[in-house]
C-alpha angles and dihedrals in degrees: 000000000000113000118192121223090256091055091046092053092045094054097032097243103121113166116256090001113058092015124030138174091268093045106028099153126103126173113214125196115240092222092056091052093047091049090050090052091051093047101044098024110186092002091067115101090223096056094097090061100032095120092050091049091051091051092050107120100213131064096240130047126201122244116189126200107228102202095171093048091237092163096034100264138066095253137030129194122222107223102187131056091227093058090045091055092045092052097044095042108029116188118259116250117247120248122239090248092057091049091052092049092052092050097046095046111106115219114241118226116245120233114269115249118200116237097174098266093116090067092060090048091051091050092052095044121092116243129180108241104171121071117260121248117237120215124188122203122193135187135194112266097230093058092064112111094004120146116263124215119197124202139167119266133174119238090226093061095073130032092219094047094111139359120221120203107185120184120247138180115255108223093199095079142001131204119215117197107230101169134023130184114218137149132218139178115224118198119183115238113235120205129178115204137160138191137191119220129190118226112242098199113149119234136172113245134166137196138185123221139172119218120237109235132196121239122249095265093053091047094054091046093052095044093050094044118118094224092061092050092050091049093051092047092053097043102041097075092049094048091050090050093051093047090052091052092049090053092051099047138001106237093188097060119123105238093190094058091040092057089052094224097127095076094041096052092065122227104013112180097195095094117081118214112244094192130227109332126195110250104171143342123220123203142139118200096198093063104023100053112127090356139107135210113254100174136015132187135176115229107257097222110016110076120229096015121121130179124210131187117218124209134181119260117246094241091050091050091055095047101038121053097178116118111242124188118254121221143178108223125212113208128190121208090228092059108035098170104054128045118237096212138013127209113206113225129197088222140350113310119225097178138010136171138197117236110255090218099045118014089200089072113078129182124197141181120227130214089244092059099257125131118228132198129202132188114200097173092117093049103041091105089071089064097048114092096227099023126126123243116267119254094212117114107254137169108265125212123190118225106218112280094345115128093214122073127223117224118235119214118206120219118259100215142357128199125252114274093224093053098041131091120291093222136039116296106242101180137021130181137174119236111242116262092245096079145007135201134239129227089274095050097256113148113235136175118281105221095187092052091220129118109254104154134071133199121210132182133195138178088255086089100253140110115207129198116208129193119206094201121092119247123245091253091057092049092054094045094046096050092088098038103055092103094053093046093050090057095052096045113091117242093237094057116083114237095215094110102018089128090066101046112123091343102066112128130180119265090226138338130227116204112205112236119244111254093187120034092222097056136030125227113266108195120206106168134014140183131204130189115254107235119222119201114237093215097051129068094219116113117225112298099001112124129209100260091054091054091053095251104149096169093083123052117207109232121236117265090239090059097050120107131189109257125230117272090235093063096051120105115214118231114215097184096062114114106231096180123110136201108222129189117208139199092257093057095257125139111217121198110195145149120244093208112111102225116192096222096046113008106208094328095125100092140118130206129198124187106218104140124056097212143021116336103228101174134042108165134158122226114257089221102040115041092197097053118090129187118209124186127190142141110342102338145037133223137203119218134191122217111253096017103113098172091084141278119330090222134023122185124227117261118275127221091231125048119263109233105174142359141185141181124250115255095217108030118056095204098048128084135162129232126198121207139204094248092060098258129125127220125204115205126195113189093199093056108033133001100178100054138015120269091224136017121195110196129201095019088145134011095228142035115309115240106174138014124188130171124216135180125210109219094194098055095023091232127140123215137187119211117209126184130190144189091275091068092248127135118210118197112207124194113230114221121236094252090062099047103033108085119229124237114287091358095148097052092043092051091047089055090050092053091048091050092050090048092053091049090051092050092049092050091048091052091050091049092051091049091050092050091049092051091048091053091050091051092049092050091048091052091051091052096046099042114083117245112260113239114250117246119244125228095261094055091049091051091050092051090048092051092048093051091047090051092051090049092053092048090051092050091049091050091049091050092050092050092049090049092051090055094040093244100114118112119194116234119249094255093053113105 
């Protein structure tokens, strides 16, 4: 320590006066040092060790004058009582005589005290228990010391020449060793080894090379050489023979897969999974520049056709104020660079859906909150692989330098701006053709068995139901105006939904209740159960013409009319509850029916995800199992279980952006991530980590992921889109699309087990809360009531706290002045 002259005079430890080299010790009182620290604060020389001084156990601490600067300064402080005692009372050194006596002294052995170990030694030691036999041998006296003469003799000369005692097994008894005492010493073998492996990751590379060619003279020399002629003469017959064999039979064919026995034999482990492999990439630079894909759907009936909706990026919207057209592009796998059809949009589309009854009818949700309808019936031949071009007059748009032109389909109708959503539409779905809803949300029978109603959701906190059929009032009013409307409608716009254009209003609106008073619910995705009629053989959303029923003809959408409410039959077994994912990561389970006694109040909300919920999808094999994906995890829910999800995944390092179920395996689903990788999960193999991770599928954030199976080639594909407006088609290996034996019953047992575990944990939590309340109430009853303070005591406490505050402010001001940091306020003179 460095002590200034003021500190030395204050504590009486002046160098070479109060303390010297012969008497360097000075005992300081702890109270004096603490008082000095309080008075002088940071100026005090003891402030760096104030906490150590306060923790010192004794009343006095030792200060030593270091005249020779042994520790670098003129003083040092002893911080422990042991060191203080050792410095003040050092031990006396031993004399040489004492050292010699200690060395020459022989240690005396202590008497042995029995602890019982000699009994174990006696048991293990070998002792002779039977009595020894005594044999006596005698010899004649005269033979002692006589000479001995040795000679060779054959054992066959005399019968008593030798005596043989061979061992033999006594058949009268046998001894079997049942127990044996033995000891061993086991030492583990340690081995240090290392290996170097090469990563076998596949990557796409390219190179450009130029062949090295001979000049004309070298060519003529080689062609006219005798060695080349001899080689061709010897090889030609063998090559012709091999080519003839290859034409007769393919020797490289896989007989096992040709026989088709691999799938029938159940779980055959001979095939190794090769993982998700890139099959094709779809992109078009003329339309996808500075855009991203917001929604993607496979065409329900035409194989190999996929539709994508393009939206402007946020950064591009802020920097560029030019109005660019918005389109939905239809790609075909046979032509990955140019779209086959374009759907014109009034604004960017965040979600669209094909009609389950007629795939030519498409509904979409705009970023401005409007709902749009398209009819591509006249242009469907452009999507068919061998179809002819349509003869209908369409708007044509050239794609760069391409010679062919892509047809553009205008939208049929758009909803009214005043009656639409006030925020972007994030999800849109058709109601199944088995039922429809009334203006009060009651599910009734759909006599036409065709999907005519749409549900949309938006972050504005509302769900809207839309009906594409005209009302009876519109039919009566439009009977005399058909001629005028037909003249104003352009020839390129289909007239299927002309009655809805600019006047379309929702059938009824469901406002989501506020779970928290400070914030409203902002839905992003929802899922409803597809109702199947008990009287019909149709399954879910399958219409009659898909099932091969030619007896009934589905009417055209333009000919449909809304029936009278008196003729509708209510359906009581329709599930009217929805799973809704919100912006805050909550999963809301609510009923869309508007009950009079509690309008929409029957709902539950569970906060599982920490960010936007981007996926709410039901399992294609279990109608009561729902997959939700958001932020850094996913969850699996079961319909009717309101305690929470039956399974929640661990948090991922990268954000989960999208997810979907497998179409062929009930236990498999796919997850897309922000870093462009894809995870494959199998609930029957692992529940804590994915069974396969495919990295670098895309170079940007994944936006959509949709599976598809080709029935003609029996191949399964997975479509993945990203923020760069590219679509990557991945081929799914057989191990990921071929279901294992008894996969559905095993997965059902797993869901039941997780449900029981969730119910047990909920019961234990309720019991714990109940016990805690009882303990708190018991404490309140047993503890005496604290006396209330009067006004005088409260004034005294207030004055004391004010005084302490003033003292603290004064101390702070003094310290700042001492360091030159204090600035006077503006009102100070």
